[in-house]
ROMI-323803 format. One record per residue (C-alpha): y, z, x; residue in three letters; residue number from 1. Coordinates in pm, 1 decimal. Each point is the difference from the previous one (the first is absolute). Example, Ala and Ser with C-alpha at 12.3 -4.5 7.8 and 13.67 -1.06 7.14 Angstrom:
2
R        Y        Z        X rest  nr
R   -450.0    780.0   1230.0  ALA   1
R    344.0    -66.0    137.0  SER   2
***
This chain:
206
R        Y        Z        X rest  nr
R   2529.2  -4222.9  10318.1  MET   1
R   -342.7     52.2   -156.5  LEU   2
R     41.0    374.2     34.8  HIS   3
R    319.4     -7.8   -207.6  ARG   4
R   -161.4   -204.0   -275.7  ILE   5
R   -289.1    254.2    -29.6  VAL   6
R    242.4    295.3    -21.1  LEU   7
R    207.7   -176.3   -265.8  ALA   8
R   -307.4    -73.7   -210.4  THR   9
R   -125.9    358.1     27.0  PHE  10
R    341.0    132.0   -102.7  GLY  11
R      7.2   -217.5   -314.5  MET  12
R   -348.8    119.2   -105.9  LEU  13
R     99.1    364.3     46.8  THR  14
R    315.5    -48.6   -211.7  LEU  15
R   -198.9   -167.8   -280.3  ALA  16
R   -254.3    283.8     -3.2  THR  17
R    270.4    268.6    -30.3  CYS  18
R    170.6   -184.4   -287.1  GLN  19
R   -337.6    -27.0   -185.6  ASN  20
R    -63.4    376.0     38.0  GLN  21
R    346.1     82.2   -132.4  GLN  22
R    -53.1   -225.5   -304.6  THR  23
R   -337.0    162.4    -81.0  THR  24
R    150.8    349.6     31.2  LYS  25
R    288.5    -89.4   -229.7  SER  26
R   -236.6   -141.4   -264.9  THR  27
R   -214.1    316.1     12.8  SER  28
R    304.5    224.7    -49.6  GLU  29
R    113.4   -205.4   -301.1  LYS  30
R   -348.7     28.4   -155.6  THR  31
R     -1.9    379.1     43.9  GLU  32
R    346.2     25.9   -154.6  THR  33
R   -100.8   -207.4   -306.1  ALA  34
R   -324.5    194.2    -64.8  THR  35
R     62.6    347.0   -155.6  PRO  36
R   -185.7    287.0    153.8  LYS  37
R   -252.0    177.4   -224.1  THR  38
R    -43.3    375.4      2.0  THR  39
R   -345.9    147.8    -12.2  THR  40
R    -59.6    195.7   -320.9  GLY  41
R     51.7    -39.2   -373.2  THR  42
R    308.8   -189.5   -103.1  VAL  43
R    148.8    124.0   -326.6  SER  44
R    144.1   -255.4   -236.3  THR  45
R    346.2    101.4   -112.5  PRO  46
R     51.0     26.4   -373.4  THR  47
R    250.8   -222.5   -168.9  LYS  48
R    331.5    147.2    -99.0  THR  49
R    -14.1    138.7   -356.5  GLY  50
R   -383.3     -5.9    -11.5  GLU  51
R   -135.0    335.7   -120.1  GLN  52
R   -337.7    141.7     89.4  GLU  53
R   -238.6     52.0   -292.2  MET  54
R    -15.1    360.1   -110.4  ALA  55
R   -343.2    159.8     17.3  PRO  56
R   -187.7     41.0   -330.4  GLY  57
R     72.1    307.2   -206.5  MET  58
R   -272.0    267.4     11.9  PRO  59
R   -210.1     31.7   -319.0  PRO  60
R    119.4    248.8   -259.8  ASP  61
R   -221.1    307.1     41.6  LYS  62
R     74.0    122.5   -350.5  GLU  63
R   -102.5   -335.4   -150.8  ALA  64
R   -323.0      4.2    200.6  ILE  65
R    -81.7    354.0   -114.3  GLU  66
R     76.4    -95.1   -362.3  GLN  67
R   -233.9   -299.2     23.2  ALA  68
R   -272.6    223.0    141.6  LYS  69
R     44.1    251.9   -282.7  ARG  70
R    -18.1   -275.1   -263.6  GLU  71
R   -312.8   -146.6    158.9  ALA  72
R   -161.6    345.3     12.0  ALA  73
R     90.3     61.0   -366.3  ALA  74
R   -151.7   -333.6   -104.0  MET  75
R   -315.4     74.6    197.6  GLU  76
R    -24.7    346.3   -155.4  ALA  77
R     44.4   -149.9   -346.3  GLN  78
R   -281.3   -246.9     64.7  LYS  79
R   -227.6    282.6    109.8  LYS  80
R     96.7    207.0   -305.1  ALA  81
R    -90.8   -283.2   -240.6  THR  82
R   -366.0    -40.6    -93.5  VAL  83
R   -140.1   -311.0   -171.6  TYR  84
R   -313.7     22.4   -211.5  LEU  85
R   -196.5   -249.2   -205.0  ALA  86
R   -123.0    101.3   -342.9  GLU  87
R   -302.7    228.5     44.7  GLY  88
R     71.9     59.1    371.6  GLU  89
R     41.0    342.9    160.5  ASN  90
R    116.6    122.9    338.5  THR  91
R     54.4    324.7    188.4  PHE  92
R    350.6     66.5    131.7  LEU  93
R    -22.8    205.4    315.8  LYS  94
R    368.3     92.7     21.4  GLU  95
R     17.7    111.5   -365.7  GLN  96
R   -351.9    147.6      7.0  GLN  97
R   -102.1   -151.9   -331.5  MET  98
R   -232.8   -257.7   -146.4  ASN  99
R    157.5   -265.5   -224.4  VAL 100
R   -184.0   -221.6   -250.6  THR 101
R    160.0   -279.2   -200.7  PHE 102
R   -206.3     26.5   -315.8  LYS 103
R    151.8   -260.2   -232.2  GLN 104
R    300.2   -149.0   -177.6  ILE 105
R     10.6    147.7   -348.4  THR 106
R    270.6   -230.0   -137.4  GLU 107
R    208.7   -296.9    109.6  ASP 108
R    274.9   -112.7   -232.5  SER 109
R    217.6   -147.8    274.5  ARG 110
R    183.7   -316.2    -88.5  CYS 111
R   -191.6   -303.5    134.2  PRO 112
R    184.1   -155.2    292.2  LYS 113
R     18.7   -341.7   -172.1  ASP 114
R    140.9    139.6   -327.5  VAL 115
R    346.3    126.6    -95.9  ASN 116
R    -32.2    341.4   -165.7  CYS 117
R    243.9    241.2   -161.4  ILE 118
R   -179.8    300.7    153.3  TRP 119
R   -148.1     -0.4    348.6  GLU 120
R   -304.1    202.1   -105.5  GLY 121
R   -201.6    240.5    212.7  ALA 122
R   -340.9     53.5    151.8  ALA 123
R   -176.7    329.6     67.6  THR 124
R   -259.4     81.4    263.0  ALA 125
R   -246.0    289.3      2.2  GLU 126
R    -37.2    142.6    349.2  VAL 127
R   -225.4    290.6     93.7  GLU 128
R    105.2    239.9    275.7  PHE 129
R   -210.9    266.6    165.5  MET 130
R    124.0    222.6    280.8  GLY 131
R   -217.9    159.2    265.8  THR 132
R     13.0    334.1   -181.2  TYR 133
R     91.5   -112.0   -352.4  THR 134
R   -184.9   -140.5   -296.9  ARG 135
R     46.4   -366.2    -97.2  PRO 136
R    294.7    -81.1   -223.8  GLN 137
R     75.6   -329.8   -175.9  THR 138
R    365.6   -103.7    -19.7  LEU 139
R    153.6   -281.4   -201.8  ARG 140
R    255.9   -201.4    195.4  LEU 141
R    207.1   -271.9   -167.9  SER 142
R    215.7   -288.9    116.4  THR 143
R    307.5    153.7   -166.5  MET 144
R    145.7    334.7   -104.2  ASN 145
R     30.6     59.2   -374.4  ASP 146
R    -16.8    361.4   -114.4  ALA 147
R     -8.1   -101.6   -367.3  ASN 148
R   -318.0   -198.3     58.7  LYS 149
R   -148.1    249.8    245.1  GLY 150
R     29.7   -241.2    292.9  LEU 151
R     71.0    115.5    355.0  ALA 152
R    -12.2   -184.0    330.7  LYS 153
R    -33.1    320.3    204.4  THR 154
R   -238.0    297.2    -34.4  GLN 155
R    -57.1    298.5    223.3  ASN 156
R   -329.1    102.7    156.5  PHE 157
R    -80.3    251.7    272.2  ASN 158
R    357.7     17.7    132.6  GLY 159
R     60.6   -376.3     -3.4  TYR 160
R    199.3   -225.2   -232.1  ASN 161
R   -210.9   -307.8    -69.0  VAL 162
R    183.7   -308.9   -125.8  THR 163
R   -140.5   -327.6   -131.7  LEU 164
R    201.3   -256.3    198.6  VAL 165
R   -193.0   -318.6    -72.2  SER 166
R   -252.6   -148.4   -240.6  LEU 167
R   -148.9   -345.9     44.5  THR 168
R    -69.2   -258.4   -123.1  PRO 169
R    266.1    -68.3   -261.2  GLU 170
R   -105.6   -101.1   -347.9  THR 171
R     55.6   -354.6   -125.3  THR 172
R    -20.6   -168.4   -338.4  SER 173
R   -356.2   -105.5     90.3  ASP 174
R   -115.5    317.8    175.1  LYS 175
R     75.3    330.9   -162.6  GLY 176
R   -143.0    349.3     20.2  TYR 177
R   -353.1    -99.0   -105.6  LYS 178
R    -25.3   -286.6    249.9  GLN 179
R    137.1    207.8    288.4  LEU 180
R   -199.2    317.1    -64.7  LYS 181
R   -194.2     94.8    312.5  GLY 182
R    223.0   -222.9    219.9  LYS 183
R    304.8    223.1     26.0  TYR 184
R    136.5    141.4    324.0  LYS 185
R    251.9    284.5     28.9  ILE 186
R    227.1    138.5    270.0  GLY 187
R     59.2    375.7     13.8  LEU 188
R    272.0    165.4    205.4  LYS 189
R    -42.4    363.1    112.6  PHE 190
R    295.4    225.9     73.4  GLU 191
R     -7.8    367.0     87.0  LYS 192
R    137.7    193.6   -297.0  ALA 193
R    275.4    253.3     52.7  ALA 194
R   -135.2    352.5      2.2  ALA 195
R     94.9    206.1   -305.9  THR 196
R     20.0    380.1     27.5  PRO 197
R   -264.4    189.2   -196.0  ALA 198
R    123.9    233.8   -271.7  THR 199
R   -158.3    315.3   -131.2  LYS 200
R    140.1    207.3   -283.8  GLY 201
R    324.7   -195.5     18.4  GLY 202
R     52.6     99.4    364.6  THR 203
R    -11.2   -253.7    277.3  THR 204
R   -245.9     94.7    271.9  THR 205
R     69.7    -83.3    362.9  LYS 206
***
């Protein structure tokens, strides 16, 4: 009788253990089914329907860049070709091979900047030029061109056209020519003059 009771008890324990293992296995399978598997590597995010990718930037306009470079070079060349001198100052220009001296302002009838005038007036500067192999020559350069008054902004020396491009300071009702004498400053621009063919006996020589 005791032997049967022991067998029955052992059988019940075995049955309970098998049911517990089956329950654990079923739970594990459900967990694996619910959890999505991940793939090793980079996952790309799909783009939304109708969403367009941004177009790459347009390349810079080569012609515009070259034009900007040419303008910058022209401005730089103009700066180099303009010489500023104070009254009584002189300098040697290596490129033009000449010595330049701003001697004086001989007249200044410009309209004062704080006065309304009928005529703008003019000022004239005496500038001495001397080339490496030439004698000194004094030219009169004015702030305006007026052939009737003998005024010219540009004169030629040693193959260069020299133009008076600036004269400071301006006159005022309180400070005129006499007060500003010795304090003037001019700006001269140098440009290579076009070559003119030499003539002899009315025949052009090559």
